[in-house]
C-alpha positions, 0 to 999 in steps of 0.5 A: 912544603911538605917533605914527609908526604908524597905527591898525589898530583903533579904539575909540569908547566913550561914558559918560553919567554922573550930574551929581554923579559927574563929578569921581569919574569924572576922578578915577577914570580920569586916572591910567589915561589917562596910563599907557595913552598910554605902552603899546606898540601904542597909537597914541592915547588921548583922553578928551573931554567932549561940547560939548553934554552935559557929562555925556558922555564920549567916549573915542576910542582907536587900536590897532595890533593886537587883540592889543594891545587884549586885552592892555590890556583885562586889565591891572592899570592898565586893571581898576583904573580900570574897577572904580573906575568901576563901583563909584563912579560912576552911569553912565547910559549906556555904549556902545562900538564897535570898528573895523577900519580898512581905510584911513587918509587925512589930512584937514583941511577948508578953508573953501569960497570 
């Protein structure tokens, strides 16, 4: 994972899975997450569970360029995880959006007085 680079592309994906398949999903993607964070050109790669719907997983990822994303999507590591999910997890909904970043600014909200 590149920590001193800015993400030029952001991917936001959600998976809503059958409640009985949550651990299967975690087991299918955990190794993939760790390996993807080490990919040259990855800025960040986070999976988290929605606080309202515990069966919706949110993926947020940042990349330096489209070429790295394309390479990642066809990599053996990604394809192995995707196949494990698609073959073994009952996905109730799946959405994904790629955003092109035109500017990036830090934002840390403060309590208004």
